[in-house]
VEXDRENSE-750765 format. One record per residue (C-alpha): z, y, x; residue in one letter. Coordinates in steps of 0.2 Angstrom, whole numbers. Example, Ala and Ser with C-alpha at 12.3 -4.5 7.8 and 13.67 -1.06 7.14 Angstrom:
% residues 2
      Z      Y      X  r
     39    -22     62  a
     36     -5     68  s
This chain:
% residues 1004
      Z      Y      X  r
    383    794    556  m
    399    803    556  d
    406    810    572  t
    423    817    577  n
    425    835    582  t
    438    844    594  g
    450    833    602  t
    451    820    589  q
    444    802    594  e
    428    799    587  p
    428    791    570  t
    422    773    569  p
    405    771    563  p
    402    767    545  p
    406    748    541  r
    387    745    539  g
    384    751    556  a
    398    741    564  r
    400    722    562  r
    396    713    546  p
    412    706    539  p
    404    689    534  g
    397    687    551  a
    414    685    559  r
    422    672    549  a
    410    669    534  g
    403    654    542  y
    419    645    541  g
    412    631    530  v
    419    614    537  s
    405    603    545  a
    415    588    539  s
    422    594    523  g
    422    588    506  a
    404    595    504  l
    398    584    518  l
    402    565    521  p
    412    563    537  g
    402    558    553  p
    398    540    555  a
    413    533    565  g
    426    541    575  g
    444    543    576  d
    452    557    566  r
    453    572    576  a
    470    573    584  g
    483    586    587  l
    476    592    603  l
    460    601    596  p
    470    609    583  q
    482    616    596  l
    468    621    607  l
    460    632    593  v
    477    639    588  a
    481    643    606  m
    464    652    608  v
    466    662    592  c
    484    666    596  g
    479    672    613  g
    466    684    606  y
    478    690    593  a
    491    694    606  a
    478    703    617  g
    472    713    601  a
    490    717    597  a
    492    725    614  l
    475    734    613  d
    470    723    628  w
    479    735    640  g
    464    747    643  t
    451    754    632  p
    436    746    642  p
    443    729    641  l
    447    731    622  a
    429    736    619  a
    423    722    629  f
    434    709    620  m
    431    717    603  g
    412    715    605  d
    408    702    617  f
    423    691    612  g
    417    690    595  l
    399    687    601  a
    406    672    611  a
    416    666    596  a
    400    666    585  g
    390    658    599  l
    403    644    600  a
    402    641    581  a
    383    641    583  c
    383    628    597  l
    396    617    588  s
    386    616    572  c
    369    613    582  l
    378    599    592  w
    385    591    576  y
    368    591    567  a
    360    584    582  r
    372    570    585  t
    378    565    568  v
    365    558    556  p
    366    561    538  g
    358    570    524  p
    368    586    527  n
    360    590    544  r
    350    605    537  p
    366    613    531  a
    373    613    548  w
    357    620    556  v
    358    634    543  l
    376    637    548  f
    370    637    566  a
    357    650    562  v
    370    661    553  s
    382    660    568  s
    368    665    580  a
    364    680    569  m
    383    685    571  l
    383    682    590  a
    367    692    592  a
    374    707    581  g
    390    708    590  n
    381    706    607  g
    369    720    602  t
    384    730    597  w
    392    727    614  g
    377    732    623  w
    377    749    615  y
    395    752    616  e
    401    743    633  v
    385    743    644  v
    376    759    638  l
    392    768    635  g
    386    775    618  v
    400    784    609  k
    390    786    593  s
    380    771    586  m
    363    774    578  p
    362    774    558  h
    351    759    559  v
    351    747    574  s
    345    730    578  p
    363    724    576  a
    362    729    558  d
    348    717    555  f
    357    703    564  c
    372    706    553  f
    362    707    537  l
    353    690    541  l
    370    681    543  f
    374    680    524  a
    358    671    517  p
    358    656    528  p
    377    654    525  a
    374    655    506  i
    360    642    507  v
    371    631    517  g
    385    631    505  l
    372    626    491  l
    366    611    502  v
    383    605    504  l
    390    608    487  a
    391    595    473  k
    376    602    464  r
    374    601    445  p
    363    587    439  v
    357    595    423  t
    348    611    419  r
    362    617    408  a
    374    614    423  g
    363    625    434  w
    363    638    421  v
    382    638    419  c
    383    639    438  l
    372    654    439  t
    382    663    425  l
    398    659    433  d
    393    666    449  a
    387    682    441  w
    403    683    431  l
    413    682    447  i
    401    694    457  a
    400    706    443  g
    419    707    441  s
    422    709    459  l
    408    723    460  l
    416    732    446  t
    433    731    454  l
    428    736    472  t
    415    750    465  w
    429    757    456  s
    441    757    471  l
    430    760    486  a
    411    758    485  l
    409    773    473  a
    413    784    488  h
    401    775    500  d
    388    776    487  a
    388    794    487  g
    375    801    500  l
    387    815    507  d
    372    821    518  g
    368    803    523  r
    351    795    522  g
    347    782    510  k
    345    769    523  a
    362    772    529  h
    369    771    511  v
    359    755    508  a
    367    747    523  l
    384    753    519  a
    382    744    502  l
    373    729    507  a
    388    722    517  y
    401    722    503  p
    387    715    491  v
    384    700    502  f
    403    698    503  d
    404    698    485  i
    390    685    484  l
    399    674    497  l
    416    675    487  v
    408    672    471  s
    398    656    477  l
    414    650    486  v
    424    652    470  l
    411    644    459  a
    408    630    471  l
    426    627    474  h
    429    619    458  f
    413    608    460  r
    417    601    477  r
    415    583    482  s
    431    573    483  a
    426    567    501  a
    433    575    517  d
    444    588    509  r
    451    594    525  p
    434    601    531  a
    431    609    514  v
    448    617    515  n
    444    624    532  a
    428    631    526  a
    436    639    511  i
    450    646    522  t
    437    653    535  s
    428    663    521  l
    444    669    513  a
    449    675    530  l
    433    684    532  t
    434    692    515  v
    451    698    518  l
    447    706    535  c
    432    714    526  d
    444    721    512  a
    456    728    525  v
    441    736    534  y
    434    744    518  t
    451    753    515  s
    450    771    520  p
    465    772    531  l
    461    757    542  p
    443    761    543  r
    447    779    549  r
    458    772    564  d
    447    757    568  y
    440    754    585  h
    434    739    594  s
    447    726    600  g
    460    730    587  q
    470    717    578  i
    457    717    564  l
    445    709    576  d
    458    694    578  a
    455    689    560  g
    436    689    562  w
    438    679    578  f
    450    667    570  a
    437    664    556  a
    423    660    568  s
    434    648    578  m
    439    640    562  l
    421    638    558  m
    417    631    575  a
    431    618    573  y
    426    614    555  a
    412    601    558  p
    424    590    568  w
    438    589    556  v
    432    572    550  g
    429    556    559  h
    421    552    575  r
    418    537    587  g
    424    524    575  a
    419    515    559  p
    423    524    543  p
    441    521    537  p
    443    510    521  p
    441    520    505  p
    457    529    500  r
    464    528    482  r
    455    541    472  v
    468    552    464  r
    465    558    446  p
    460    576    446  e
    475    587    443  r
    475    596    426  k
    480    613    434  a
    464    613    444  a
    453    608    429  g
    461    621    418  s
    459    635    432  l
    440    630    434  g
    438    632    415  a
    447    648    415  l
    437    656    429  t
    424    665    418  p
    438    673    408  y
    448    678    423  l
    432    686    430  a
    429    696    414  a
    448    701    414  a
    445    708    432  v
    430    717    426  c
    440    724    412  t
    454    730    424  l
    441    739    435  g
    435    749    420  m
    453    752    414  l
    457    759    431  y
    443    773    429  n
    448    777    412  v
    467    778    415  l
    464    787    431  g
    454    800    423  g
    439    796    432  h
    422    796    425  k
    415    780    421  i
    401    777    434  d
    385    770    427  r
    385    755    439  v
    403    750    432  v
    397    752    414  l
    380    742    417  i
    389    728    427  t
    403    727    414  g
    391    726    400  c
    381    712    409  t
    397    703    412  v
    402    703    394  a
    384    698    389  l
    385    684    401  v
    401    678    395  l
    395    677    377  v
    380    668    383  v
    390    656    393  r
    402    653    379  q
    388    648    367  g
    381    636    380  i
    398    629    382  m
    399    628    363  l
    383    618    362  l
    388    607    376  d
    405    603    368  n
    396    599    352  i
    385    587    361  a
    400    580    371  l
    409    577    354  t
    394    568    347  q
    392    557    363  e
    411    554    363  l
    411    548    345  a
    395    537    348  q
    404    529    363  k
    420    527    354  e
    410    518    340  n
    401    508    353  h
    417    502    362  f
    426    499    345  r
    412    487    340  s
    413    478    357  l
    432    476    355  v
    432    471    337  q
    417    459    339  g
    423    451    356  s
    428    433    355  s
    443    437    367  d
    459    444    361  v
    462    462    367  i
    480    468    366  m
    487    485    373  i
    505    484    377  a
    516    500    380  a
    527    502    396  p
    541    495    385  s
    532    479    382  g
    528    483    364  v
    511    479    357  l
    502    494    351  r
    485    486    347  y
    479    469    344  v
    461    465    341  s
    454    456    326  p
    449    441    337  a
    468    436    337  a
    465    428    320  k
    452    416    326  g
    459    413    343  v
    478    412    340  l
    478    410    322  g
    489    425    320  r
    487    441    309  d
    483    455    322  p
    493    468    311  d
    508    457    310  s
    509    456    330  m
    508    475    332  v
    525    482    335  g
    532    466    341  t
    538    462    359  e
    525    454    370  l
    538    442    377  a
    542    435    360  s
    525    427    360  h
    526    419    377  i
    532    401    380  h
    550    402    387  p
    545    391    402  e
    531    403    407  d
    540    420    403  l
    548    422    420  g
    533    418    429  r
    523    430    419  m
    535    444    420  l
    535    442    439  h
    517    443    440  e
    516    459    429  v
    530    468    440  r
    521    463    456  r
    504    469    449  f
    512    486    443  l
    520    488    461  a
    503    486    469  a
    491    500    473  q
    477    501    459  p
    463    503    472  s
    469    487    481  a
    471    477    465  e
    463    485    450  p
    466    469    439  a
    475    453    439  t
    474    436    430  r
    489    428    421  i
    489    411    413  e
    502    406    401  c
    506    398    384  r
    506    408    369  v
    512    403    352  r
    498    400    339  s
    499    402    320  g
    503    384    317  d
    519    385    328  g
    511    376    343  g
    507    382    360  w
    489    388    366  l
    485    389    384  n
    479    407    386  v
    471    415    401  e
    472    434    402  s
    464    448    413  t
    477    462    415  v
    472    480    418  n
    482    496    419  r
    481    508    404  y
    490    525    402  q
    506    518    410  g
    504    502    399  g
    494    486    401  l
    478    479    393  i
    477    461    390  f
    460    453    388  n
    464    435    383  s
    454    419    379  r
    459    402    374  d
    458    389    389  v
    467    375    380  t
    453    363    381  e
    449    368    399  r
    467    365    404  v
    467    348    395  r
    451    343    405  l
    458    348    421  q
    473    338    418  a
    463    323    413  q
    452    325    429  l
    467    326    440  q
    474    311    431  h
    458    301    433  n
    457    306    452  a
    474    298    455  s
    473    283    442  h
    463    268    440  d
    451    270    426  p
    453    252    420  l
    471    249    420  t
    477    267    420  d
    489    262    435  l
    491    274    450  p
    476    271    463  n
    477    269    481  r
    478    287    485  a
    493    291    473  l
    502    275    478  f
    500    280    497  t
    507    298    493  e
    522    290    483  r
    526    278    497  v
    526    293    509  g
    537    303    497  h
    549    288    497  a
    549    286    516  l
    552    305    518  g
    564    308    504  g
    581    317    507  r
    592    306    497  r
    603    293    505  a
    594    278    497  d
    576    285    498  d
    572    276    514  g
    577    259    507  e
    560    255    501  a
    549    240    500  a
    530    238    496  v
    523    223    488  l
    505    218    490  y
    498    207    476  i
    482    197    475  d
    476    187    460  l
    470    170    466  d
    456    163    457  g
    451    179    448  f
    433    177    454  k
    432    161    445  a
    436    170    429  v
    422    182    431  n
    410    168    436  d
    415    156    422  t
    420    167    407  v
    412    183    411  g
    416    201    418  h
    422    207    402  q
    435    194    401  a
    439    198    420  g
    442    216    414  d
    454    210    401  e
    463    200    412  l
    466    214    424  l
    472    225    411  i
    485    212    405  q
    490    209    423  a
    492    228    425  a
    503    229    410  r
    514    214    415  r
    516    222    432  l
    521    239    425  q
    533    231    413  d
    541    221    427  s
    546    236    438  v
    559    249    435  r
    557    266    429  a
    559    273    446  g
    547    261    455  d
    528    262    455  t
    515    249    451  a
    497    252    457  a
    480    244    457  r
    472    246    474  l
    455    239    469  g
    447    223    463  g
    460    210    460  d
    473    218    472  e
    488    227    465  f
    504    234    473  a
    521    239    469  a
    534    251    477  l
    552    247    475  i
    563    261    479  c
    582    263    480  g
    596    251    484  g
    609    251    498  k
    621    239    506  g
    618    223    516  d
    600    222    522  p
    600    203    519  q
    606    206    501  v
    593    219    499  r
    580    207    506  e
    585    193    494  r
    584    205    479  q
    566    210    484  i
    561    193    486  v
    568    188    469  e
    558    203    461  i
    542    196    470  a
    545    179    464  e
    548    185    446  r
    532    195    447  l
    523    180    454  r
    528    169    439  l
    524    183    427  t
    507    185    434  l
    503    167    434  s
    506    164    416  e
    491    160    405  p
    480    175    400  y
    470    175    383  v
    454    184    385  v
    438    186    375  s
    424    173    379  v
    409    182    387  g
    395    179    400  g
    392    161    405  r
    402    147    398  k
    413    136    409  p
    408    118    413  g
    411    105    399  g
    424     94    408  d
    427    105    424  a
    444    101    431  p
    458    114    429  m
    459    125    443  e
    466    143    445  h
    454    155    436  g
    446    141    425  a
    448    141    407  p
    463    132    400  e
    460    131    382  g
    448    139    369  r
    450    146    352  r
    436    154    342  e
    430    169    352  g
    445    168    364  r
    449    157    378  t
    465    155    389  q
    463    156    408  v
    476    155    422  r
    476    164    439  v
    490    163    453  a
    497    178    463  a
    499    179    482  s
    512    192    486  i
    516    200    503  g
    532    210    505  v
    536    223    519  a
    552    233    521  f
    553    251    527  a
    561    253    544  t
    566    269    552  p
    551    279    558  g
    538    269    549  i
    524    278    541  t
    516    275    524  s
    500    268    532  a
    510    256    543  e
    521    250    529  l
    506    246    517  m
    497    238    532  r
    512    226    535  n
    512    221    516  a
    494    218    517  d
    496    206    532  l
    510    197    523  a
    499    195    508  m
    485    188    518  y
    497    176    526  r
    502    170    509  a
    484    166    504  k
    480    157    520  s
    496    147    518  a
    490    140    502  g
    491    154    489  k
    502    157    474  n
    517    161    485  r
    528    175    492  v
    527    179    511  e
    538    192    520  l
    531    202    534  y
    536    197    552  a
    531    207    567  p
    521    193    575  q
    509    194    560  m
    501    209    568  h
    498    200    585  s
    491    185    576  e
    479    196    566  v
    474    205    582  a
    472    188    591  h
    461    181    576  r
    451    197    576  a
    447    195    595  e
    442    177    592  l
    431    182    577  a
    423    195    589  a
    420    182    602  r
    411    171    588  l
    400    186    584  r
    396    189    602  s
    392    170    604  a
    380    171    589  l
    371    186    597  r
    370    179    614  d
    364    162    609  g
    379    152    615  e
    377    140    600  f
    369    123    602  t
    364    110    590  l
    369     91    591  l
    364     77    581  h
    374     61    576  q
    364     45    571  p
    367     38    554  v
    364     19    556  v
    359      6    543  d
    374     -7    543  l
    362    -21    539  d
    348    -18    552  s
    355     -6    564  g
    340      5    562  d
    343     24    564  v
    340     30    546  d
    345     49    547  t
    352     61    560  v
    366     72    555  q
    364     90    562  a
    381     98    569  q
    383    115    577  a
    393    117    593  r
    399    133    602  w
    397    131    620  r
    410    143    628  s
    409    152    645  a
    420    137    651  q
    407    124    646  g
    418    118    632  i
    410    113    616  l
    419    118    600  f
    417    109    584  t
    414    118    567  p
    432    113    561  a
    438    122    577  e
    428    138    577  f
    426    141    558  l
    444    142    556  r
    443    157    567  f
    429    164    556  v
    440    161    540  d
    455    170    547  a
    446    184    556  g
    433    189    543  s
    438    194    525  a
    420    191    518  d
    414    176    528  g
    400    185    536  a
    401    175    553  e
    402    159    543  r
    386    163    534  a
    378    168    550  e
    383    151    557  v
    376    142    542  g
    360    151    543  r
    357    147    561  w
    362    129    558  l
    349    126    545  l
    335    136    553  e
    338    127    570  e
    339    109    562  a
    323    112    553  v
    314    118    568  e
    320    103    579  q
    316     91    565  a
    298     98    564  a
    297     96    583  t
    302     77    582  r
    291     74    567  h
    276     80    577  r
    281     68    591  l
    281     53    579  g
    300     52    576  h
    299     53    557  r
    318     52    555  v
    325     64    541  p
    339     77    546  v
    354     80    536  c
    361     97    536  v
    378    101    528  p
    377    117    517  v
    393    124    507  p
    391    123    488  a
    394    142    487  g
    380    146    500  k
    367    135    489  l
    371    148    475  l
    370    163    486  s
    356    175    487  r
    354    171    506  e
    347    154    502  l
    335    154    487  p
    323    139    484  v
    308    150    489  k
    316    155    506  r
    319    136    509  l
    301    132    504  e
    295    145    515  a
    306    139    530  l
    298    121    528  l
    281    128    527  e
    283    139    542  r
    288    124    553  h
    277    111    544  e
    291     99    540  l
    289     88    524  p
    302     92    511  p
    307     73    511  d
    312     75    529  a
    326     86    525  l
    342     81    517  i
    355     94    511  l
    372     89    511  e
    383     98    498  v
    399    100    507  s
    415    110    505  g
    428    111    491  h
    426    127    481  d
    431    126    463  p
    425    143    460  r
    407    138    460  v
    401    134    442  p
    394    116    440  l
    380    123    429  d
    372    134    441  e
    374    121    455  l
    366    108    444  e
    351    119    441  r
    349    124    459  r
    350    106    465  l
    337    101    452  g
    325    114    458  a
    328    108    477  l
    324     90    471  r
    309     95    462  r
    303    103    479  l
    306     86    487  g
    322     89    497  v
    334     76    495  r
    352     79    491  i
    368     71    498  a
    385     73    490  l
    398     75    505  g
    416     69    504  g
    415     56    490  l
    432     56    482  g
    436     74    486  t
    431     91    480  g
    414     91    472  y
    412     72    475  a
    424     70    460  g
    419     59    445  m
    413     75    435  v
    402     81    449  a
    396     64    452  l
    391     62    434  r
    382     80    433  r
    374     83    450  l
    357     76    454  p
    360     67    471  v
    352     54    481  d
    365     50    494  v
    384     48    493  l
    394     51    508  k
    411     43    509  l
    425     55    516  d
    432     49    533  r
    449     49    524  a
    444     33    516  f
    438     25    532  t
    452     28    544  e
    465     17    536  g
    453      5    528  l
    457    -11    538  v
    476     -8    538  e
    479     -3    520  s
    475    -15    506  a
    477     -1    493  r
    464     10    502  l
    453     -6    504  h
    452     -8    485  k
    449     11    482  i
    435     12    494  t
    428     -4    487  s
    428      4    470  g
    419     20    476  l
    406     10    484  l
    403     -1    469  r
    400     15    459  i
    387     21    471  a
    379      4    471  r
    378      4    452  d
    371     21    451  l
    357     16    463  g
    363     28    477  l
    363     25    496  r
    381     27    503  s
    386     33    520  v
    403     31    527  a
    409     45    539  e
    421     41    553  g
    416     24    557  v
    424     24    574  d
    429      5    576  r
    418    -11    575  p
    431    -18    562  d
    428     -3    551  q
    409     -6    551  a
    411    -25    547  v
    423    -21    532  a
    411     -7    525  l
    396    -19    526  r
    405    -32    517  e
    410    -19    503  m
    392    -15    501  g
    391      1    511  c
    373      3    516  t
    375     16    531  h
    388     21    543  g
    390     36    554  q
    403     37    568  g
    409     33    586  m
    405     14    583  a
    387     18    585  f
    386     35    594  a
    393     52    594  g
    384     68    592  p
    370     69    605  l
    360     83    613  d
    342     83    613  s
    338     72    628  p
    350     59    622  r
    344     59    604  l
    326     57    610  h
    331     41    619  g
    341     35    604  c
    326     38    593  l
    314     29    606  l
    326     14    605  r
    327     15    587  g
    341      2    584  v
    359      0    587  f
    369    -16    587  p
    379    -18    571  v
    396    -27    574  p
    397    -43    565  g
    378    -42    561  g
    364    -53    568  p
    361    -51    586  e
    345    -41    591  r
    337    -36    607  d
    338    -18    610  v
    324     -9    619  v
    330      5    630  t
    318     19    635  a
    321     33    647  g
    335     38    658  a
    343     48    644  g
    347     32    633  a
    364     28    630  l
    372     12    638  p
    373     -1    624  v
    383    -17    623  r
    373    -33    620  r
    379    -47    610  g
    392    -49    597  g
    411    -50    599  a
    410    -62    614  a
    419    -49    625  g
    416    -33    634  p
    400    -29    642  d
    403    -24    660  p
    386    -13    659  l
    392     -4    643  a
    399     14    645  s
    416     18    640  p
    418     22    621  p
    414     41    617  l
    428     51    614  r
    429     59    597  s
    427     77    595  h
    443     77    585  n
    450     77    603  e
    441     92    609  t
    453    104    617  s
    458    120    608  v
    447    135    614  p
    456    146    627  p
    465    160    620  t
């Protein structure tokens, strides 16, 4: 160890015996740099930590510049200050490795070990210099071993953090590059300074070895940093830059210390220590440059590697060889003898450069072959793809078009190259396509790497094809990957059309009609709000399906839709809402509301007349009855394979009012249409506000009826049917009554009209009819077991006889369950329903007669009691409607008509029953005409069970004008009966029973 003599200050110890330069700042690899993924979560370190590090380093530099005021303080800060900085770096790396999980934790542990060695070396040096006061340090001290052990962990830590090669050739190139850099630096530094240190000059070999060990480790660190700098990861660049800066600062301080003049004047606490101190503090801060305490930020856009950086990395080996050459030239030009170390190192650098060049040549050959193979592969993919691939330059000119254009577009791809892309786009789609392209190019590539554009492209035959293109960026231009989607677009349009149109008539459906009504009501034109909605229902359409067939019904709907479409204006809308219901939206028109209303009514009347004209349809399904009367929906004439049918139209009209919604306007038109149907059909009705309240009232009554059915408020009455010759009770007629909460009995005519108005499908009527039949059969079976073998007559609508609710087997099962003989039940075919085909009704009645049930034809002279029905239907009893009985005595014309009807019944061998025989003179006249039975108030009204029981016990009624017979009364429940003929009123007889036609209307 060199010492000073005389009055000179002692020379600083050799660099090997002082502080290892790498120990002060060489550990400055950032803990969160690009070589290491950032901590999981956390906010970006703010400005405050950076300012704190800068202030600490600045304070230390200021103190060092002022020599700390006193030599003892300078020695203390120069030794223990650097030890504290190294300890801080050690603790920072250990804490980061402990708290932040990740695959790079071993690297930070190695950095912590390296920093610990630095702190231990500086602390040991301070112990000798400050505590023990030693002026001359030993040639070899414990501090030297600590300083030497700093570099290996740092080097291994860098290798752990670096983006290491993945192939064997990569590792070989990395090693060769490191040696090229190390050899060049060794040659240069040996030529400049290390040759002097290598001389023994009276020093021991250990001292020389230590003197050379520190710069060698510095050279290795610099070589490794430079070699790995161009291979670093792209993640967390700030931390990597901090680590590189720390190492660069360390090497710079070492280079300054190695120079003869600074080394001769150096002592602890000088400004040079501030550089090592700053390097250690930068290393301590490096792990926390990344993120901490928050989720990782979204990935940033990866910028393409700069060409300058790539070129510099490729030129690094050659630059290293140039540095080595400069070192040798320095010795030659300076007249110095070329040292063996320089010669050997220069030769090895040259040899390594040749070897590396050979490896790179082989690697380039392999890369060229691989590139050619990939190019052929992708060329095959592009040319064999079914999609058209086009490359457009930034100017919009097509530079490449794949061969698929011939098959997809019908265009020659070579003829398209060099043309403007815009020239192939439909003019209506060009503006939208250009707008989308500009928007795409303005967006960040990482946020939107590709976009999709759909437009029409001209095909080879001059037409237009719907093309969908995926657009990507390519060298400032665009790549279009296009495919033909014309069929898909057509299918989508067809599906959208089908979703908003009726499949049979192709008219708008309810959804589209509602949308257009809403648009008409919410339009901004002055006349848009003047709209009217027409609801149209075809009367008698069901009869067409039942008589001619459903195929004919479909043809009728198609023809009706065509007539409706032709009858409205171009700006109006005709729609089919479902079934046989249509609608029309009439828009526009201004002026006097009355004139507007009159115009709409005229349009509705024209529609009604147009839709009521005969339709010629194909004959299919069941055939109509041979001599069936002409009704709406029945065939009018028949040609071979074709027939002519008629239907009528009931139309409801509603006008738009301020503030009305589309749903309300359509509901109003619907109410008006049902008013037209209930008022006789085949007419036009205008909506009035009271219709809504009437509907609500009818719905309330229908709800009360359903509640009565559920709560058992219905009761069954029976009216005797009397033999006009003997007065015997021949049959009892079953009649349903609704006993309200006020005790009033409502007749079927009274409560069933509520059913018809309040129920669109007649569910309540069907329920009442089912209850009437089952209750009548049950009570008849009870009377039968008691010995009263009087048949019961139950009225059943003709439509119900053909429905699924009353098959023959169900009626047979009902009779067997109650043990009632079939001949004790008479079914009266009632109701006037021309839609029921006579063929099916004839078959059903024949099956019932074979079962043993007798059939009565109700309302002779009306409805199904017409001559055709009387000729075809198998019946046992004819019932004369009360319309022929009420004016029988007063009208000679009616007397003759009734007499003729009764004569027909007598000639056919059928029993005849006259309804509505309320006066004795009517009974006398009917008996004289040959009527066999009568039913009415002249004998008895509808009776409840006790009175009916008494009537059956009596068994006979006095017949006006007939032979006088004694009547046996039985029980208190029997009705008082007059005795005798027309001698005068019997004081014991009860007052005449009031007809149920006078029953008060149910409370509302």
